[in-house]
PDB file as gemmi writes it, atoms N, CA and C in Angstrom:
CRYST1    1.000    1.000    1.000  90.00  90.00  90.00 P 1                      
ATOM      1  N   MET A   1      -6.175  23.104  -3.313  1.00  0.00           N  
ATOM      2  CA  MET A   1      -7.043  22.120  -2.704  1.00  0.00           C  
ATOM      3  C   MET A   1      -6.812  20.769  -3.405  1.00  0.00           C  
ATOM      4  N   PRO A   2      -6.569  19.692  -2.632  1.00  0.00           N  
ATOM      5  CA  PRO A   2      -6.384  18.373  -3.243  1.00  0.00           C  
ATOM      6  C   PRO A   2      -7.649  17.909  -3.962  1.00  0.00           C  
ATOM      7  N   ALA A   3      -7.453  17.216  -5.045  1.00  0.00           N  
ATOM      8  CA  ALA A   3      -8.584  16.671  -5.805  1.00  0.00           C  
ATOM      9  C   ALA A   3      -8.309  15.205  -6.097  1.00  0.00           C  
ATOM     10  N   PHE A   4      -9.358  14.469  -6.342  1.00  0.00           N  
ATOM     11  CA  PHE A   4      -9.196  13.068  -6.704  1.00  0.00           C  
ATOM     12  C   PHE A   4     -10.308  12.661  -7.646  1.00  0.00           C  
ATOM     13  N   THR A   5     -10.081  11.577  -8.354  1.00  0.00           N  
ATOM     14  CA  THR A   5     -11.051  11.033  -9.295  1.00  0.00           C  
ATOM     15  C   THR A   5     -11.455   9.656  -8.811  1.00  0.00           C  
ATOM     16  N   ILE A   6     -12.737   9.368  -8.847  1.00  0.00           N  
ATOM     17  CA  ILE A   6     -13.242   8.068  -8.418  1.00  0.00           C  
ATOM     18  C   ILE A   6     -13.643   7.265  -9.652  1.00  0.00           C  
ATOM     19  N   TRP A   7     -13.186   6.027  -9.710  1.00  0.00           N  
ATOM     20  CA  TRP A   7     -13.537   5.109 -10.793  1.00  0.00           C  
ATOM     21  C   TRP A   7     -14.214   3.900 -10.179  1.00  0.00           C  
ATOM     22  N   ARG A   8     -15.210   3.376 -10.826  1.00  0.00           N  
ATOM     23  CA  ARG A   8     -15.871   2.152 -10.360  1.00  0.00           C  
ATOM     24  C   ARG A   8     -15.197   0.948 -11.008  1.00  0.00           C  
ATOM     25  N   HIS A   9     -15.049  -0.097 -10.241  1.00  0.00           N  
ATOM     26  CA  HIS A   9     -14.435  -1.330 -10.749  1.00  0.00           C  
ATOM     27  C   HIS A   9     -15.309  -1.949 -11.840  1.00  0.00           C  
ATOM     28  N   PRO A  10     -14.723  -2.786 -12.691  1.00  0.00           N  
ATOM     29  CA  PRO A  10     -15.534  -3.500 -13.688  1.00  0.00           C  
ATOM     30  C   PRO A  10     -16.521  -4.443 -12.993  1.00  0.00           C  
ATOM     31  N   LYS A  11     -17.570  -4.798 -13.694  1.00  0.00           N  
ATOM     32  CA  LYS A  11     -18.571  -5.704 -13.133  1.00  0.00           C  
ATOM     33  C   LYS A  11     -17.929  -7.063 -12.851  1.00  0.00           C  
ATOM     34  N   PRO A  12     -18.073  -7.571 -11.620  1.00  0.00           N  
ATOM     35  CA  PRO A  12     -17.461  -8.862 -11.291  1.00  0.00           C  
ATOM     36  C   PRO A  12     -18.168 -10.039 -11.951  1.00  0.00           C  
ATOM     37  N   ARG A  13     -17.406 -11.094 -12.189  1.00  0.00           N  
ATOM     38  CA  ARG A  13     -17.975 -12.327 -12.736  1.00  0.00           C  
ATOM     39  C   ARG A  13     -18.861 -12.975 -11.680  1.00  0.00           C  
ATOM     40  N   GLY A  14     -20.017 -13.485 -12.104  1.00  0.00           N  
ATOM     41  CA  GLY A  14     -20.900 -14.206 -11.194  1.00  0.00           C  
ATOM     42  C   GLY A  14     -21.761 -13.324 -10.315  1.00  0.00           C  
ATOM     43  N   ALA A  15     -21.826 -12.028 -10.599  1.00  0.00           N  
ATOM     44  CA  ALA A  15     -22.598 -11.113  -9.758  1.00  0.00           C  
ATOM     45  C   ALA A  15     -24.073 -11.044 -10.149  1.00  0.00           C  
ATOM     46  N   GLU A  16     -24.406 -11.495 -11.347  1.00  0.00           N  
ATOM     47  CA  GLU A  16     -25.770 -11.363 -11.848  1.00  0.00           C  
ATOM     48  C   GLU A  16     -26.760 -12.046 -10.904  1.00  0.00           C  
ATOM     49  N   GLY A  17     -27.763 -11.298 -10.474  1.00  0.00           N  
ATOM     50  CA  GLY A  17     -28.836 -11.850  -9.655  1.00  0.00           C  
ATOM     51  C   GLY A  17     -28.452 -12.147  -8.221  1.00  0.00           C  
ATOM     52  N   ARG A  18     -27.303 -11.639  -7.787  1.00  0.00           N  
ATOM     53  CA  ARG A  18     -26.854 -11.891  -6.421  1.00  0.00           C  
ATOM     54  C   ARG A  18     -26.615 -10.591  -5.677  1.00  0.00           C  
ATOM     55  N   CYS A  19     -26.788 -10.644  -4.365  1.00  0.00           N  
ATOM     56  CA  CYS A  19     -26.471  -9.525  -3.482  1.00  0.00           C  
ATOM     57  C   CYS A  19     -24.964  -9.570  -3.235  1.00  0.00           C  
ATOM     58  N   ILE A  20     -24.246  -8.628  -3.799  1.00  0.00           N  
ATOM     59  CA  ILE A  20     -22.790  -8.647  -3.703  1.00  0.00           C  
ATOM     60  C   ILE A  20     -22.324  -7.458  -2.879  1.00  0.00           C  
ATOM     61  N   GLY A  21     -21.662  -7.749  -1.782  1.00  0.00           N  
ATOM     62  CA  GLY A  21     -21.132  -6.699  -0.915  1.00  0.00           C  
ATOM     63  C   GLY A  21     -19.689  -6.978  -0.559  1.00  0.00           C  
ATOM     64  N   GLY A  22     -19.298  -6.544   0.610  1.00  0.00           N  
ATOM     65  CA  GLY A  22     -17.912  -6.610   1.030  1.00  0.00           C  
ATOM     66  C   GLY A  22     -17.379  -7.983   1.374  1.00  0.00           C  
ATOM     67  N   ARG A  23     -18.257  -8.931   1.652  1.00  0.00           N  
ATOM     68  CA  ARG A  23     -17.781 -10.266   2.016  1.00  0.00           C  
ATOM     69  C   ARG A  23     -17.619 -11.180   0.807  1.00  0.00           C  
ATOM     70  N   THR A  24     -18.341 -10.900  -0.256  1.00  0.00           N  
ATOM     71  CA  THR A  24     -18.282 -11.731  -1.458  1.00  0.00           C  
ATOM     72  C   THR A  24     -17.239 -11.137  -2.397  1.00  0.00           C  
ATOM     73  N   ASP A  25     -16.086 -11.776  -2.448  1.00  0.00           N  
ATOM     74  CA  ASP A  25     -14.963 -11.237  -3.211  1.00  0.00           C  
ATOM     75  C   ASP A  25     -14.886 -11.901  -4.581  1.00  0.00           C  
ATOM     76  N   LEU A  26     -15.622 -11.353  -5.528  1.00  0.00           N  
ATOM     77  CA  LEU A  26     -15.647 -11.895  -6.886  1.00  0.00           C  
ATOM     78  C   LEU A  26     -14.607 -11.199  -7.756  1.00  0.00           C  
ATOM     79  N   ALA A  27     -13.964 -11.983  -8.601  1.00  0.00           N  
ATOM     80  CA  ALA A  27     -12.966 -11.428  -9.522  1.00  0.00           C  
ATOM     81  C   ALA A  27     -13.649 -10.834 -10.753  1.00  0.00           C  
ATOM     82  N   VAL A  28     -12.905 -10.029 -11.482  1.00  0.00           N  
ATOM     83  CA  VAL A  28     -13.388  -9.467 -12.746  1.00  0.00           C  
ATOM     84  C   VAL A  28     -12.613 -10.125 -13.887  1.00  0.00           C  
ATOM     85  N   ASP A  29     -13.154 -10.021 -15.081  1.00  0.00           N  
ATOM     86  CA  ASP A  29     -12.458 -10.502 -16.269  1.00  0.00           C  
ATOM     87  C   ASP A  29     -11.129  -9.736 -16.353  1.00  0.00           C  
ATOM     88  N   PRO A  30      -9.999 -10.422 -16.431  1.00  0.00           N  
ATOM     89  CA  PRO A  30      -8.703  -9.737 -16.471  1.00  0.00           C  
ATOM     90  C   PRO A  30      -8.589  -8.711 -17.599  1.00  0.00           C  
ATOM     91  N   ARG A  31      -9.236  -8.981 -18.728  1.00  0.00           N  
ATOM     92  CA  ARG A  31      -9.192  -8.014 -19.841  1.00  0.00           C  
ATOM     93  C   ARG A  31      -9.903  -6.724 -19.469  1.00  0.00           C  
ATOM     94  N   LYS A  32     -11.009  -6.844 -18.717  1.00  0.00           N  
ATOM     95  CA  LYS A  32     -11.746  -5.643 -18.301  1.00  0.00           C  
ATOM     96  C   LYS A  32     -10.960  -4.858 -17.258  1.00  0.00           C  
ATOM     97  N   ALA A  33     -10.280  -5.555 -16.355  1.00  0.00           N  
ATOM     98  CA  ALA A  33      -9.442  -4.875 -15.359  1.00  0.00           C  
ATOM     99  C   ALA A  33      -8.329  -4.101 -16.063  1.00  0.00           C  
ATOM    100  N   LYS A  34      -7.691  -4.737 -17.038  1.00  0.00           N  
ATOM    101  CA  LYS A  34      -6.609  -4.082 -17.776  1.00  0.00           C  
ATOM    102  C   LYS A  34      -7.137  -2.898 -18.583  1.00  0.00           C  
ATOM    103  N   ARG A  35      -8.312  -3.065 -19.199  1.00  0.00           N  
ATOM    104  CA  ARG A  35      -8.912  -1.983 -19.991  1.00  0.00           C  
ATOM    105  C   ARG A  35      -9.189  -0.758 -19.115  1.00  0.00           C  
ATOM    106  N   LEU A  36      -9.744  -0.988 -17.919  1.00  0.00           N  
ATOM    107  CA  LEU A  36     -10.013   0.136 -17.018  1.00  0.00           C  
ATOM    108  C   LEU A  36      -8.701   0.774 -16.562  1.00  0.00           C  
ATOM    109  N   ALA A  37      -7.702  -0.041 -16.277  1.00  0.00           N  
ATOM    110  CA  ALA A  37      -6.401   0.504 -15.878  1.00  0.00           C  
ATOM    111  C   ALA A  37      -5.825   1.386 -16.991  1.00  0.00           C  
ATOM    112  N   HIS A  38      -5.985   0.975 -18.243  1.00  0.00           N  
ATOM    113  CA  HIS A  38      -5.541   1.803 -19.381  1.00  0.00           C  
ATOM    114  C   HIS A  38      -6.263   3.147 -19.376  1.00  0.00           C  
ATOM    115  N   ARG A  39      -7.566   3.119 -19.141  1.00  0.00           N  
ATOM    116  CA  ARG A  39      -8.350   4.372 -19.125  1.00  0.00           C  
ATOM    117  C   ARG A  39      -7.891   5.290 -18.000  1.00  0.00           C  
ATOM    118  N   ILE A  40      -7.628   4.711 -16.837  1.00  0.00           N  
ATOM    119  CA  ILE A  40      -7.173   5.510 -15.693  1.00  0.00           C  
ATOM    120  C   ILE A  40      -5.801   6.111 -15.990  1.00  0.00           C  
ATOM    121  N   ARG A  41      -4.904   5.306 -16.549  1.00  0.00           N  
ATOM    122  CA  ARG A  41      -3.562   5.795 -16.889  1.00  0.00           C  
ATOM    123  C   ARG A  41      -3.647   6.925 -17.912  1.00  0.00           C  
ATOM    124  N   ALA A  42      -4.482   6.755 -18.936  1.00  0.00           N  
ATOM    125  CA  ALA A  42      -4.641   7.800 -19.960  1.00  0.00           C  
ATOM    126  C   ALA A  42      -5.205   9.076 -19.353  1.00  0.00           C  
ATOM    127  N   ASN A  43      -6.166   8.942 -18.453  1.00  0.00           N  
ATOM    128  CA  ASN A  43      -6.759  10.106 -17.796  1.00  0.00           C  
ATOM    129  C   ASN A  43      -5.714  10.829 -16.943  1.00  0.00           C  
ATOM    130  N   ALA A  44      -4.887  10.073 -16.240  1.00  0.00           N  
ATOM    131  CA  ALA A  44      -3.833  10.681 -15.416  1.00  0.00           C  
ATOM    132  C   ALA A  44      -2.846  11.455 -16.288  1.00  0.00           C  
ATOM    133  N   ARG A  45      -2.491  10.886 -17.424  1.00  0.00           N  
ATOM    134  CA  ARG A  45      -1.576  11.579 -18.351  1.00  0.00           C  
ATOM    135  C   ARG A  45      -2.209  12.853 -18.903  1.00  0.00           C  
ATOM    136  N   ARG A  46      -3.443  12.713 -19.376  1.00  0.00           N  
ATOM    137  CA  ARG A  46      -4.146  13.831 -20.013  1.00  0.00           C  
ATOM    138  C   ARG A  46      -4.300  15.022 -19.072  1.00  0.00           C  
ATOM    139  N   HIS A  47      -4.536  14.752 -17.800  1.00  0.00           N  
ATOM    140  CA  HIS A  47      -4.803  15.827 -16.839  1.00  0.00           C  
ATOM    141  C   HIS A  47      -3.640  16.070 -15.881  1.00  0.00           C  
ATOM    142  N   ALA A  48      -2.487  15.501 -16.183  1.00  0.00           N  
ATOM    143  CA  ALA A  48      -1.283  15.672 -15.357  1.00  0.00           C  
ATOM    144  C   ALA A  48      -1.562  15.355 -13.884  1.00  0.00           C  
ATOM    145  N   LEU A  49      -2.253  14.236 -13.653  1.00  0.00           N  
ATOM    146  CA  LEU A  49      -2.582  13.815 -12.290  1.00  0.00           C  
ATOM    147  C   LEU A  49      -1.450  12.973 -11.716  1.00  0.00           C  
ATOM    148  N   PRO A  50      -1.353  12.928 -10.397  1.00  0.00           N  
ATOM    149  CA  PRO A  50      -0.329  12.072  -9.780  1.00  0.00           C  
ATOM    150  C   PRO A  50      -0.562  10.610 -10.155  1.00  0.00           C  
ATOM    151  N   ARG A  51       0.514   9.868 -10.286  1.00  0.00           N  
ATOM    152  CA  ARG A  51       0.424   8.442 -10.625  1.00  0.00           C  
ATOM    153  C   ARG A  51       0.278   7.666  -9.318  1.00  0.00           C  
ATOM    154  N   GLU A  52      -0.897   7.797  -8.764  1.00  0.00           N  
ATOM    155  CA  GLU A  52      -1.187   7.227  -7.458  1.00  0.00           C  
ATOM    156  C   GLU A  52      -2.600   6.661  -7.470  1.00  0.00           C  
ATOM    157  N   VAL A  53      -2.795   5.489  -6.875  1.00  0.00           N  
ATOM    158  CA  VAL A  53      -4.123   4.886  -6.844  1.00  0.00           C  
ATOM    159  C   VAL A  53      -4.330   4.199  -5.496  1.00  0.00           C  
ATOM    160  N   VAL A  54      -5.550   4.305  -4.991  1.00  0.00           N  
ATOM    161  CA  VAL A  54      -5.944   3.636  -3.750  1.00  0.00           C  
ATOM    162  C   VAL A  54      -7.162   2.789  -4.085  1.00  0.00           C  
ATOM    163  N   THR A  55      -7.126   1.494  -3.723  1.00  0.00           N  
ATOM    164  CA  THR A  55      -8.253   0.605  -3.998  1.00  0.00           C  
ATOM    165  C   THR A  55      -8.691  -0.104  -2.729  1.00  0.00           C  
ATOM    166  N   SER A  56      -9.850  -0.717  -2.805  1.00  0.00           N  
ATOM    167  CA  SER A  56     -10.289  -1.606  -1.732  1.00  0.00           C  
ATOM    168  C   SER A  56      -9.474  -2.894  -1.848  1.00  0.00           C  
ATOM    169  N   PRO A  57      -9.507  -3.738  -0.820  1.00  0.00           N  
ATOM    170  CA  PRO A  57      -8.778  -5.006  -0.889  1.00  0.00           C  
ATOM    171  C   PRO A  57      -9.485  -6.065  -1.737  1.00  0.00           C  
ATOM    172  N   LEU A  58     -10.720  -5.810  -2.144  1.00  0.00           N  
ATOM    173  CA  LEU A  58     -11.476  -6.794  -2.913  1.00  0.00           C  
ATOM    174  C   LEU A  58     -10.894  -6.939  -4.319  1.00  0.00           C  
ATOM    175  N   ALA A  59     -10.872  -8.172  -4.818  1.00  0.00           N  
ATOM    176  CA  ALA A  59     -10.246  -8.481  -6.109  1.00  0.00           C  
ATOM    177  C   ALA A  59     -10.771  -7.596  -7.230  1.00  0.00           C  
ATOM    178  N   ARG A  60     -12.063  -7.295  -7.221  1.00  0.00           N  
ATOM    179  CA  ARG A  60     -12.644  -6.526  -8.327  1.00  0.00           C  
ATOM    180  C   ARG A  60     -12.035  -5.134  -8.452  1.00  0.00           C  
ATOM    181  N   ALA A  61     -11.501  -4.592  -7.383  1.00  0.00           N  
ATOM    182  CA  ALA A  61     -10.827  -3.292  -7.432  1.00  0.00           C  
ATOM    183  C   ALA A  61      -9.308  -3.463  -7.445  1.00  0.00           C  
ATOM    184  N   ALA A  62      -8.813  -4.387  -6.631  1.00  0.00           N  
ATOM    185  CA  ALA A  62      -7.367  -4.587  -6.512  1.00  0.00           C  
ATOM    186  C   ALA A  62      -6.735  -5.055  -7.821  1.00  0.00           C  
ATOM    187  N   ASP A  63      -7.468  -5.808  -8.633  1.00  0.00           N  
ATOM    188  CA  ASP A  63      -6.926  -6.260  -9.920  1.00  0.00           C  
ATOM    189  C   ASP A  63      -6.546  -5.071 -10.804  1.00  0.00           C  
ATOM    190  N   VAL A  64      -7.337  -4.018 -10.758  1.00  0.00           N  
ATOM    191  CA  VAL A  64      -7.037  -2.800 -11.526  1.00  0.00           C  
ATOM    192  C   VAL A  64      -5.798  -2.125 -10.932  1.00  0.00           C  
ATOM    193  N   GLY A  65      -5.730  -2.065  -9.607  1.00  0.00           N  
ATOM    194  CA  GLY A  65      -4.569  -1.476  -8.936  1.00  0.00           C  
ATOM    195  C   GLY A  65      -3.266  -2.181  -9.283  1.00  0.00           C  
ATOM    196  N   ARG A  66      -3.324  -3.507  -9.386  1.00  0.00           N  
ATOM    197  CA  ARG A  66      -2.123  -4.271  -9.744  1.00  0.00           C  
ATOM    198  C   ARG A  66      -1.605  -3.886 -11.134  1.00  0.00           C  
ATOM    199  N   TRP A  67      -2.513  -3.704 -12.092  1.00  0.00           N  
ATOM    200  CA  TRP A  67      -2.090  -3.271 -13.432  1.00  0.00           C  
ATOM    201  C   TRP A  67      -1.409  -1.908 -13.354  1.00  0.00           C  
ATOM    202  N   LEU A  68      -2.022  -0.999 -12.625  1.00  0.00           N  
ATOM    203  CA  LEU A  68      -1.457   0.347 -12.539  1.00  0.00           C  
ATOM    204  C   LEU A  68      -0.089   0.328 -11.863  1.00  0.00           C  
ATOM    205  N   LYS A  69       0.060  -0.514 -10.857  1.00  0.00           N  
ATOM    206  CA  LYS A  69       1.369  -0.631 -10.192  1.00  0.00           C  
ATOM    207  C   LYS A  69       2.430  -1.102 -11.190  1.00  0.00           C  
ATOM    208  N   ARG A  70       2.078  -2.037 -12.045  1.00  0.00           N  
ATOM    209  CA  ARG A  70       3.025  -2.520 -13.071  1.00  0.00           C  
ATOM    210  C   ARG A  70       3.493  -1.384 -13.967  1.00  0.00           C  
ATOM    211  N   TRP A  71       2.640  -0.396 -14.148  1.00  0.00           N  
ATOM    212  CA  TRP A  71       2.944   0.724 -15.040  1.00  0.00           C  
ATOM    213  C   TRP A  71       3.491   1.937 -14.289  1.00  0.00           C  
ATOM    214  N   GLY A  72       3.945   1.726 -13.057  1.00  0.00           N  
ATOM    215  CA  GLY A  72       4.627   2.798 -12.339  1.00  0.00           C  
ATOM    216  C   GLY A  72       3.786   3.620 -11.384  1.00  0.00           C  
ATOM    217  N   PHE A  73       2.527   3.280 -11.200  1.00  0.00           N  
ATOM    218  CA  PHE A  73       1.695   3.992 -10.237  1.00  0.00           C  
ATOM    219  C   PHE A  73       2.040   3.530  -8.824  1.00  0.00           C  
ATOM    220  N   ARG A  74       1.907   4.416  -7.877  1.00  0.00           N  
ATOM    221  CA  ARG A  74       1.996   4.018  -6.475  1.00  0.00           C  
ATOM    222  C   ARG A  74       0.616   3.500  -6.090  1.00  0.00           C  
ATOM    223  N   TRP A  75       0.542   2.263  -5.636  1.00  0.00           N  
ATOM    224  CA  TRP A  75      -0.745   1.619  -5.330  1.00  0.00           C  
ATOM    225  C   TRP A  75      -0.818   1.326  -3.844  1.00  0.00           C  
ATOM    226  N   ARG A  76      -1.933   1.717  -3.251  1.00  0.00           N  
ATOM    227  CA  ARG A  76      -2.175   1.461  -1.831  1.00  0.00           C  
ATOM    228  C   ARG A  76      -3.547   0.829  -1.689  1.00  0.00           C  
ATOM    229  N   VAL A  77      -3.661  -0.131  -0.786  1.00  0.00           N  
ATOM    230  CA  VAL A  77      -4.936  -0.789  -0.492  1.00  0.00           C  
ATOM    231  C   VAL A  77      -5.456  -0.217   0.818  1.00  0.00           C  
ATOM    232  N   ASP A  78      -6.724   0.180   0.825  1.00  0.00           N  
ATOM    233  CA  ASP A  78      -7.350   0.739   2.026  1.00  0.00           C  
ATOM    234  C   ASP A  78      -8.630  -0.037   2.317  1.00  0.00           C  
ATOM    235  N   ALA A  79      -8.656  -0.766   3.418  1.00  0.00           N  
ATOM    236  CA  ALA A  79      -9.815  -1.586   3.787  1.00  0.00           C  
ATOM    237  C   ALA A  79     -11.084  -0.754   3.967  1.00  0.00           C  
ATOM    238  N   ALA A  80     -10.934   0.523   4.271  1.00  0.00           N  
ATOM    239  CA  ALA A  80     -12.108   1.385   4.452  1.00  0.00           C  
ATOM    240  C   ALA A  80     -12.889   1.560   3.151  1.00  0.00           C  
ATOM    241  N   LEU A  81     -12.278   1.232   2.018  1.00  0.00           N  
ATOM    242  CA  LEU A  81     -12.962   1.359   0.728  1.00  0.00           C  
ATOM    243  C   LEU A  81     -13.740   0.108   0.337  1.00  0.00           C  
ATOM    244  N   ALA A  82     -13.660  -0.943   1.144  1.00  0.00           N  
ATOM    245  CA  ALA A  82     -14.422  -2.164   0.850  1.00  0.00           C  
ATOM    246  C   ALA A  82     -15.911  -1.838   0.886  1.00  0.00           C  
ATOM    247  N   GLU A  83     -16.657  -2.547   0.069  1.00  0.00           N  
ATOM    248  CA  GLU A  83     -18.091  -2.284   0.004  1.00  0.00           C  
ATOM    249  C   GLU A  83     -18.796  -2.736   1.273  1.00  0.00           C  
ATOM    250  N   MET A  84     -20.011  -2.251   1.456  1.00  0.00           N  
ATOM    251  CA  MET A  84     -20.802  -2.597   2.624  1.00  0.00           C  
ATOM    252  C   MET A  84     -21.008  -4.109   2.711  1.00  0.00           C  
ATOM    253  N   ASP A  85     -20.933  -4.637   3.911  1.00  0.00           N  
ATOM    254  CA  ASP A  85     -21.172  -6.060   4.159  1.00  0.00           C  
ATOM    255  C   ASP A  85     -22.668  -6.241   4.399  1.00  0.00           C  
ATOM    256  N   PHE A  86     -23.297  -7.100   3.606  1.00  0.00           N  
ATOM    257  CA  PHE A  86     -24.734  -7.322   3.741  1.00  0.00           C  
ATOM    258  C   PHE A  86     -25.063  -8.518   4.622  1.00  0.00           C  
ATOM    259  N   GLY A  87     -24.111  -8.930   5.458  1.00  0.00           N  
ATOM    260  CA  GLY A  87     -24.349 -10.006   6.414  1.00  0.00           C  
ATOM    261  C   GLY A  87     -24.757 -11.303   5.750  1.00  0.00           C  
ATOM    262  N   ALA A  88     -25.804 -11.935   6.287  1.00  0.00           N  
ATOM    263  CA  ALA A  88     -26.266 -13.233   5.778  1.00  0.00           C  
ATOM    264  C   ALA A  88     -26.724 -13.152   4.323  1.00  0.00           C  
ATOM    265  N   TRP A  89     -27.087 -11.961   3.848  1.00  0.00           N  
ATOM    266  CA  TRP A  89     -27.546 -11.804   2.462  1.00  0.00           C  
ATOM    267  C   TRP A  89     -26.387 -11.762   1.480  1.00  0.00           C  
ATOM    268  N   ASP A  90     -25.204 -11.444   1.947  1.00  0.00           N  
ATOM    269  CA  ASP A  90     -24.062 -11.273   1.063  1.00  0.00           C  
ATOM    270  C   ASP A  90     -23.784 -12.546   0.264  1.00  0.00           C  
ATOM    271  N   GLY A  91     -23.772 -12.422  -1.059  1.00  0.00           N  
ATOM    272  CA  GLY A  91     -23.490 -13.535  -1.952  1.00  0.00           C  
ATOM    273  C   GLY A  91     -24.691 -14.387  -2.320  1.00  0.00           C  
ATOM    274  N   ARG A  92     -25.836 -14.127  -1.711  1.00  0.00           N  
ATOM    275  CA  ARG A  92     -27.030 -14.937  -1.982  1.00  0.00           C  
ATOM    276  C   ARG A  92     -27.829 -14.354  -3.141  1.00  0.00           C  
ATOM    277  N   GLY A  93     -28.637 -15.211  -3.752  1.00  0.00           N  
ATOM    278  CA  GLY A  93     -29.501 -14.774  -4.848  1.00  0.00           C  
ATOM    279  C   GLY A  93     -30.622 -13.873  -4.349  1.00  0.00           C  
ATOM    280  N   TRP A  94     -31.083 -12.993  -5.223  1.00  0.00           N  
ATOM    281  CA  TRP A  94     -32.157 -12.074  -4.859  1.00  0.00           C  
ATOM    282  C   TRP A  94     -33.509 -12.784  -4.783  1.00  0.00           C  
ATOM    283  N   SER A  95     -33.651 -13.894  -5.468  1.00  0.00           N  
ATOM    284  CA  SER A  95     -34.965 -14.556  -5.458  1.00  0.00           C  
ATOM    285  C   SER A  95     -34.966 -15.796  -4.602  1.00  0.00           C  
TER     286      SER A  95                                                      
END                                                                             
Protein backbone atom coordinates (compact mmCIF):
# COMPACT_ATOMS: atom_id res chain seq x y z
CA MET A 1 0.00 0.00 0.00
CA PRO A 2 1.46 3.43 -0.94
CA ALA A 3 2.25 5.73 1.95
CA PHE A 4 3.14 9.38 2.19
CA THR A 5 4.24 11.90 4.78
CA ILE A 6 2.68 15.34 5.11
CA TRP A 7 4.76 18.31 6.24
CA ARG A 8 3.44 21.79 6.97
CA HIS A 9 5.24 24.74 5.43
CA PRO A 10 7.10 27.20 7.68
CA LYS A 11 5.11 30.14 9.00
CA PRO A 12 4.98 32.83 6.29
CA ARG A 13 6.32 36.33 6.84
CA GLY A 14 3.60 38.91 7.50
CA ALA A 15 0.92 36.39 8.45
CA GLU A 16 0.49 37.55 12.05
CA GLY A 17 -3.03 38.82 12.68
CA ARG A 18 -4.18 38.24 9.11
CA CYS A 19 -6.53 35.80 7.41
CA ILE A 20 -4.16 33.94 5.12
CA GLY A 21 -5.51 31.55 2.52
CA GLY A 22 -4.92 30.53 -1.06
CA ARG A 23 -4.95 33.99 -2.61
CA THR A 24 -2.43 35.61 -0.28
CA ASP A 25 0.93 34.25 -1.38
CA LEU A 26 3.36 35.15 1.40
CA ALA A 27 6.97 34.01 1.33
CA VAL A 28 8.78 32.31 4.20
CA ASP A 29 12.19 33.12 5.64
CA PRO A 30 14.62 31.35 3.26
CA ARG A 31 16.54 29.90 6.22
CA LYS A 32 13.35 28.30 7.55
CA ALA A 33 12.49 26.86 4.13
CA LYS A 34 15.98 25.36 3.88
CA ARG A 35 15.81 24.03 7.46
CA LEU A 36 12.52 22.24 6.74
CA ALA A 37 13.92 20.86 3.49
CA HIS A 38 16.88 19.45 5.48
CA ARG A 39 14.45 17.76 7.89
CA ILE A 40 12.44 16.26 5.02
CA ARG A 41 15.61 15.01 3.29
CA ALA A 42 16.88 13.45 6.55
CA ASN A 43 13.51 11.78 7.14
CA ALA A 44 13.51 10.36 3.59
CA ARG A 45 17.00 8.94 4.12
CA ARG A 46 16.21 7.52 7.56
CA HIS A 47 13.08 5.72 6.37
CA ALA A 48 14.25 4.86 2.83
CA LEU A 49 11.44 6.94 1.32
CA PRO A 50 11.30 7.94 -2.34
CA ARG A 51 13.03 11.23 -3.12
CA GLU A 52 9.83 12.78 -4.34
CA VAL A 53 7.88 15.83 -3.16
CA VAL A 54 4.61 17.47 -4.18
CA THR A 55 3.82 21.03 -3.04
CA SER A 56 1.20 23.67 -3.57
CA PRO A 57 2.11 26.50 -5.97
CA LEU A 58 2.19 29.01 -3.09
CA ALA A 59 5.66 30.35 -2.23
CA ARG A 60 5.45 29.19 1.39
CA ALA A 61 5.40 25.56 0.22
CA ALA A 62 7.15 25.82 -3.16
CA ASP A 63 10.27 27.38 -1.58
CA VAL A 64 10.81 24.12 0.32
CA GLY A 65 10.23 22.11 -2.86
CA ARG A 66 12.88 24.13 -4.70
CA TRP A 67 15.49 23.24 -2.06
CA LEU A 68 14.62 19.57 -2.30
CA LYS A 69 14.84 19.67 -6.09
CA ARG A 70 18.37 21.09 -5.79
CA TRP A 71 19.25 18.04 -3.71
CA GLY A 72 17.96 15.52 -6.24
CA PHE A 73 14.30 15.15 -5.27
CA ARG A 74 11.67 14.96 -7.98
CA TRP A 75 9.46 18.00 -7.30
CA ARG A 76 5.95 18.47 -8.63
CA VAL A 77 3.56 21.37 -8.04
CA ASP A 78 -0.13 20.52 -7.65
CA ALA A 79 -2.64 23.40 -7.57
CA ALA A 80 -5.11 21.17 -5.71
CA LEU A 81 -2.86 21.51 -2.63
CA ALA A 82 -3.29 25.30 -2.45
CA GLU A 83 -4.99 26.45 0.71
CA MET A 84 -8.64 27.45 0.84
CA ASP A 85 -9.44 30.84 -0.68
CA PHE A 86 -11.20 33.05 1.87
CA GLY A 87 -12.50 35.47 -0.77
CA ALA A 88 -12.71 39.11 0.31
CA TRP A 89 -11.29 38.16 3.74
CA ASP A 90 -8.10 36.72 2.29
CA GLY A 91 -5.09 38.79 3.38
CA ARG A 92 -7.10 41.12 5.62
CA GLY A 93 -6.57 41.71 9.32
CA TRP A 94 -8.72 39.86 11.83
CA SER A 95 -9.65 43.03 13.68
